[in-house]
N, C-alpha and C positions, 0 to 999 in steps of 0.2 A: 590444480596441479598442471604444470606445463610439461608436455612431452616432446620428444625429439623424433623426427622422421628421417627417412633416407636422405643422404647428402648433407646431413648436419644442419638442415634448416629447422627452425623452431616452428611448432604448430600447437594450437590449442585443441582441446577435445570438445565435442558437443556438450559434455557434462560441465565444462568450464563456462560455456555460454549460458547453460541452464542455471548454473549457480549465480552468475552475475545478474541475470534477469530476475532470479528469485530475490535478490537483494534490492534491485531497483523497483520491482513490482511484485511483492510477495503474493504467492498464489492464495494464501489464506485471506487476502483482502478481496478476492473475487466474489461475485455474487454466487450463492449456493447453486443456482440453476446453470451456471456457466461451465464450460469445458476448456480449461486452460492448462498450460504447461507443455511438456514435450509429448506430442500426440503420435508421432511416428519417427522411427529411426533408432540408431544405436548410440547410446550415450558415450561409449568408449571410442567411437570413430573420431578421426582427426577432423579439424575444422580450420580451414584457411580463409574461406570466403563465405559470407552470408548475404542474403537479400532480404530487405524489409519491404512489406507491402501491407495494404489494408485487407485485400481479398486475394486468396490463392485461387486464381482462375486458370484455365488451361493456358492462356497466353502468358501468365506469370510463370507457370511451371516450365513452359518451353524456354522462356528467358533464363530462368534459374539453371536449367540443364545446360543451355548454351554457354552460360557464364562459368560453368563448372562450380557452381555453388555447393557448399556442403550442408547448408541449412537455409530454409525459408522461415523467416520470423514474420508470421501473419498476425494482424490485429484480430480479425474475425476468425474464430475456429472453423477450419474447413471440415473437421469431423465434429459434429455437434450431437446429433441423435445417435442411438445405437446403430452400428454399421451392419447392413444386411448383405451388401455386395459391393465390390470394388471392380469396375469393369472399364475397359479402355474406350469403348465406343459410345459412352453415354453423352459425351459433350458437356458434362457437368463437373461439379466439384470432385466427385469420386474419380473421374478421369485425370484430373490434375493431381490428386493424391497418388494415384497409381504411377503417373509419369515421374513424380519425384522419387517414389520408392524404387522404381526400376533403375534410376540413375544414382541411387545411393544418397539422395538429398533428404535430410531429416526435416521435420516440420514442427514448429513451436508456435503456440497461440498465446496471446497475452490479454486481450479483450478487457473485461471489467477489472482485472487486476491492475492494468495500466491506467484505467479510468480513475481508480481510487488512489493511486500512488502519488506521492509528492513529485512534481515535475512531469506528471503523466498527461494523458489526453486532455483532461479538464483544466489542469493548471496552464497548459500551453494555450488553450482557447481563452482562458481568463486573461492571460497576459496579452493576447492579441486584442482583447477588448479594452485594455488599459486599466484593469481593475486594481483597486487597492483594498486593504483590509479583507483579504480573501480568506474564506473558510469553507469547509465541506458542508454539504446539505445534510448528509447522513454519514455517521461513522461506519467505517469498515471494521470487520472483525479484527481485533488486535492479536497478532501472533505472540506466541510465548506462553510459558506456564504461569498460571495465577500465582500471585505472591502476597505475602503478609508482612506487616512490620511487627516485630517483637520488641517490646519495651520492658526492661527489667531494671532492678535497683540493687546495686552491689556495693558492699563495703569497699572503701578505696584500696585497702591492702589486698583484696581478692580480685580486683578488677581485671587484671591482665590474664589471670588463670581462667576466669569465666569467659572472657572475650575469646581467648584462644580455643576453648572448648566449643564455643558456638561456631567459630570459623571452621574448625576441623569437622564439625557435623554438617556443614553445608550452608551456613548462614553468611551474610555479608558480601554477596557477589552482586555487582551492578554492571551489566554489560561485560566488558573485558577487564574490569577491576575487581580484585578480591580483597577480603579483610576490610570491608567498608563498615564504618560505624559512626555514630554520633554520641557525644558524651557531655553531660551537664552535671556539675557538682551541686550537691544539696544535702539535706538532712532527713533521715528517716526515723520514724518513731514506731514502737510496738510495745504491747503489754501482753505477756503470755500467761495463760491460765495455769491452774495447778496441774492440768493434764499434759502440759507442753514439756518438751525436753530441749530447750533452746541451746544451740551451739554457740550463740553470741549472747552475753548478758545472762540475766537470771529470770526465772518465772516469778509472776506476781509482783513485777516491778516495771514501771515505765522506762523503757530504754530509748536513748537518743544516739543515733549512729551517723557518722559522716559517710554519706553514700554518693555513688555516681549513677545517674540515669543513663543506661546504655541502650541504644537503639540499633537494630540490625534488620535487614531485609531477609526474609526466609521464603524459599520456594515452598508451595503447599505440599509437594511430595516429600520434602525434607522436614516437615514440621515435627513429626514424632521424634526423629533423631535429635533435632535441635533442642526440643523441650526436655528430652531425657538427658542430654548433655548439660543443660542448664541446671537441672536438679542435682546431677551427680557432682558438678563442680562448684556449685554455690555453697557458701558456708552456712546459710540459714537452713533451719529445719523445714520451713515452708517458704521458699522464695516466691516473691510476688512478681507477676509478669502480666502484661496486657498484649493482646493480639488485635491488629487493625487490618482489615482487608484493604488492599491497594488496587486502584484503578490505573492501568497504564495510560500515559498521555496519548491523546488522539492525534495522530499525524497524517492520517489518510482517511478518505471517505469518498463516497459517490457524489458527483455534482460539486459545484462551487457557487458561492455568492460573494459579491463584493461591491464596492462603491465605484461609480463612474466619475470621470472628470466633470467639473461643473460646466453647465451649458450644453451637455450632450443631448442630441435628439435621436429619435429612432432612425430617421433617414441617414443622418450623419454616421451613426454607428454601423448601420447596414452597409453603407458605402465603404467605410474603412475596412470592415471585415471581408467584403467581397474582394477588395484589392489585396488584402493580406493573405487570404486563403486561395485566391484564384478562382473562386466559385463563380459560375455563370448562371446559377439557378437560384439565387437568393430571392426569398419571399418575405413580405412583411405582414404582420397582423397588427392592426391598429394604425392610427394616423402617423404619418412620417414626421410631421412637425411637432409631435408630442415630446416634451422634455422628459428625460429619464435620468434617475439618480442612482439606481441600483440595478445590477444585472444578475440573473440567475442562469448559470451556465451548465448545460448538460449536453455533452458531445453525443452524436448519434441520434437516437430517438428519445425524445423527452419523456414519453409515458406519463405516469402520474407523479413522478418524483418532484417536479417544481411546485406543484399546486399547494401543498401545505405551507410553502414558504412565500407564496405570492400575496403580497399585501394589497396591491391594487395600483392606483395612479402613482407614477414615478418608477414602477418596476418594468423591466423588460426581460423576457426569457430568450436566451441565445442557445439554439440547439440545431440539430440537423433537420429533423422533420417532426411533425405534430399531427395528431388526429384532428379531423374536421370539428368534432364536437368539443375537443379541448381548445381549439382556436376560438370557438364561440364563447367558451368560458373565459378566456383571456379578455376578449372584448367586453363581455358582461361585467367583469371586475374592473374595467377601466384601465387595464394594463396594456402591454404590447409584447410582441414576439418577433424574433428574426430567425428565419429558417434558412440555414446555409446549404442544405443538402446533406444527407446522411454521411456519405463518403467524404464530402468536402469539409465537414466539421471535424472529422477524425484524422484526415491525412496530415495536417500540420505537425502532429507529434513525431512523425517519422524522422524529420531532420535532426531535432535535438536528441532523439533516441539514438540515431546513428552516431552522433558525436560522442555521446556518453559511452556507448559500447566500444567504440574505437579507443577511447581513453582508458577504459577499464581492461581491455584486452589488446595490448600493444602488438602490432604486427598483423592483427586480424583485419582482413579487407571487408568493409561494410558498405554495401551498395543499396540504394533505394530503387525499387523496381520502376522502370519506365513503362512497362506494360500494364501496370496496375492502373485502373481507370474507373471512373464512376459509370454506372449503367445509365444514368440520366444525363441528357444533353438538352440544351435549350432548343425550342422548336424553330 
C-alpha cells in the first residue's frame, strides 16, 4: 500500500519493502538456523531511501544516517544470537544497530533467503561463472499450504452442479486463478447389490453411464469441506473419487550447479571471477591448468554443502572460503576449488537487487553502501 506524506510527495512504507523482499526472497526459504526479515524498526514508518550492504558495520551505519536512509537492507543479519545488550561504546555490531535505531533507520536482513531465491546470491555468482543448465544443490522449503488433487467421475448432466459445489467449497484455485479444473469424457460402469439404493440406474444390473472425469486442486485445510460438497451435490449414492498428494515445483534452493563453457580451466575461471567480482584475495585449490566442465557454486562459506555433489575430476567448487581439511578433500578427489573471499562472493548480488527493488517500488531511492567493505585485504 502506498501512502502520502506532507507536501503531497509519495512515499513507501517499511512494510512495503518487507513485502517486496518477501516475494523476491521468501523468508520460508531461509535455513532454519538463520535470522532473517525485519530485525528492527517500525513497519508503518515511511521509506524514501534505503541502503544495501553485506555487513552492517559502524561505518555503514554512519553512512546510512548521513544519507538519511530509512532502512538498511543487510545481507548478513546484524542481530543473530539472542541480544543481551545494545551499547554505543562497544565498537561492534551492537553499536551499529544502536546508531541506526537512534536515527530511526530500520534494519532488514536477507542472508540465506536470498541465497536460495531465484535471481539471488548464488544465481548471480553462477551467472558470473557463465554456467548453463543451472539447478539448486538442495531444495529450500516450499512456501504455501500443502495441496491435493481430487479426481472424481460425474454424469455429464450433473457436471456443472458438482463442479460449482467443489469451487464454492474452496477447490480449484491455482495462484491468482479460481475455478480451475480439468475434464475428460468417458464411460463409467457399476453393478449395485441388493443392499444398494442407486439414484442412477437399478440395483442388480450392470449400468453404463456417460461420465466426465473431473480434476481439481484442493488445499489440505479445505479437504473435508470439498469432499462433503462432493457427496452432497453428486447424483450417485456412493460417488467415487481419488486423492493425490501434490508436490510444489522446486524453484529455489541453496547452492547451484551447472555446466561451464568448453575449454574452461581453473586458472581461466579464477581470473574471470577475480575481474568480475573485483576480488583481490582469490585463492585456488588444485592445478590451475586443470580443465573443468562443471561448477558447484556456494556463495559465502562452502561448508559441507558441495561435497555430496562433488564427482571429482572436471568439477570445480566456486565459493567464498573453505576449511583447510575440506580443501584437502577436494584435492584428494581430483577436483578443484576457487575461493573468492567470503564478502567478495556475496557482494555481486547487491547491484541486481538494487535494480529489482527500484523497479518494484518506483520513487524509492536505493543506494549500495560505499562504506561496506571486506575485512580481508591482500598483504
